[in-house]
N, C-alpha and C positions, 0 to 999 in steps of 0.2 A: 462582530462575531469572528470566531476562529475560521480557518480555511475549511476544516472538517465540517463545521456546522453549515457553512455556505454551500458545501457540496452535497451533504446528506439530507438536510432538512427538506428540500423540494422533492427528493426521491422518496423519502419516507412519507411525505404528505400525499403523494400521488398514488402509489401502490406499493406498500412496504413488503408485500408477500411475493411479488414477481421475482423471477431470477434476475439478479443484478450482475453477478460475476460467476462465470462458468470457467473452470480451470482444467486444462488437460496437460498431462506430462506423458508423452509417448514413450519415454524411456522406462517408466515405472508402470504404465498402464492406468494411472489414476485419472479419475474425473471427479471433480468436486464442484458443487453448485451452492452458491450463497444468495439468499434473498437480501433485500435491502435491510431488513430487520436483523438478519444474522450477521451481515457485514458490520452494522452499527454496534451490535453486541460485542463482536470480537474487537473492534476498535476501542470500545469503552473499557474492556478488560485490559487491553494493552496500555491505554492511557492511565488507568489506575495503577498498573504495574510500574509504569515509568514515573509517576508522581510519588507513589508510596515507597517504592524500593530503590529508585534511581535518583530521587530528588529533582526530577525535571519540572521546572517552573517556567512561566512565560519568559521568553527571551533566551532560554537555554539553547544550546546547539546540539543537535542529534545527527550523527553521521550514519547513513544507511548504505551498507555495502552488501547488497542483496540482488539477486536476479529478478527477472520479470515473473512474479509469483503472486498468488492471492494473499499469502502472508506478508509479502512486501507492502501491498496496499494497506493491509491492516496496521502494520508498523507505521507507515506514513500518516495514516489518518489518526492513529493514536498520538503520535508526536505533535501533529498540528492541533489536535484537541487540547493538548496541554499548553498550547501557545508557544511551542518550541519552533525554532528555525531548523529545517532539514538542510544538511550540508553534505557535500560529496567528500570533502577532505576530513579524514578522521583525526588529524593532528590537533590535539588539545581540545577535542570536543567533550562536552559534558557526558555524552553517552554515545557509544558506537554499537549499532546492531549489525551483525554480520553472519554469514554462513560459515560452515566448517572450512571451506577453501580459503577464506580470508581472515581466519582467526589470528594468524601470525601478524598480519598487517594491523589488525584492530588492537591487539595487545601491545604492540610496539609503538602505538601512536600517542601515548601519554594521555589517554582519555580518562575521564573521571570514573566511568563504569563501562564495562563491556557486557553485552548480552548476545549470546550465540543462538542461532536458530538452526534446527536440524532440517526444517522444511518437510518433515515426515508427514505423510498423509494420515497416519494413525496417531499422531501426537506423541510419538516416541522421541525422547530427548537425546541429547548428546552425552556420551560418557567420557570420563577422563579429561574433563575440562581443566584448564589451569586454575589455580587458586584465585578466587575473587571474581571469576567469570560466571555470570548467571546463565542458567539454561532456560531459554524462553519457554519451551514446551512444558517444563515442570512448573515454572513460577507463574505463568499467566493463568493457569486453570483455576487458581484459588481466588482470583480477583473478581469483583462484581462486574456485571454486564450493563451497568448504568454509570455514567460519568457526568459530573457537574464541573464544568470548567471554571477557572478563576474569572471573577468579574473584571470588566474594564478592557477586554480585548478590543482592538480596533483594526480596521482594514489596512492601517499603515504599518502594522507590526510585521517584522521580517518573517518570511515563511519558507523560502527556498533559495538558498545560496545568494542571499542579499536582496532578493525581490520580495516585495510586500505581499500580504494576503490579496490586496486588490490587484496588484500587478499579475500575480499568478492566475487569479480568477479571470482577469481580462485576457491573458494569453490563452487560457484553456477555452474560453468561449469563442475567441477569434479562430482558434484551431478548429473547433467544431464547425463554425460557420464557413470556414474556407473549404471544408469537405462536405458541407451540406448535412451534417449529422443532426438528427432530431430525436425527440423522446421516443419515437416508435422504432428506432433503429436498434438492431442487435448486431454488434460489430465483432467480427472474427479477426484476430491478428496472431501472427507468430513472431512479431518483432520483439527482440530481446531488449526492451527499454530499461533504462536505469535513471538514477537521479540526474545524471549529466546528459543523457541522450534519450529523447523520445518520451520522457515521463509526462510532460504537459501535452504533447501532440497526440499520444495514444490513450492511456487510461484516464487521465484527468479531463481530456476533451470529451470523452464518452460520458463520464459522470456529469460534467458541466452541462452537456446537452440533455441529460435525463435519460440516456439510452442504457443498454446493457452490453457487457463485454464478454466475449469468448476468447480467453487467452490460452494459446497453445505453446507449450515449451517442448523442445526436442521434437518438433513437428516432423512428420514423415516427408521424405523428399519427393514422394509421388504426388504430384498436384491433384490427381484424381481422388486420392484419399482425403485431402483437405476439402475438395469439392463435395464429397459425400458427407463429410462432417458438417460443412456449412449448410447443406440441405437438411440434414437431420436436426440441426440446432436452429433451423429457421432463421439463418443469418440473412440480414438485408444489406450489409456493407462489409467490406474487407479493407483493412489497413495494414500495409507492409512497409 
């Protein structure tokens, strides 16, 4: 199975309607909550976009230059569902997914395709993109929310910067075990994880444990504000 199937199947089988990802951005005031079903639907739409418009097949390399955001998780799960390897270095990648701040890096990397994400809460896309750059918000909405991966995927397939599906799963489960995360945990974090730093330790560990994540971006400096949020979200654990 792909890494996405390994992560999502147990979650969807247990309680697909419960909140799985709750995302806050205190700079914009947004709060977005996704159930397991909704996260899977977004990941499927993204995988269909990658396969149908970006020619992403098993073994392709997808560079992800995005901040800690719910849409970043969607992009990662979509890439892994296609059987792609997620990488940090955009040079020569088959696809680069980036935000507006890293568009110059992405377009100068010699990638096959570049897809830019506005990360806008209302699905507003980016304007005045360079020729050939796809706008994720515009393109993803027309794709189906069911995805059928290519047959023959194995746990030995590359998934994350040279590590296999099995290796990433093992790391995520070990990270969950080291902090005692379980399926009943609701985990709050303001850690700005990325492909190279904290991805396995924070969001993937939570998903591997079967828990749910409250991700805070641009979190308030006042610790009491986060304490109030943690209480309101019924948080059981915090990772920083």
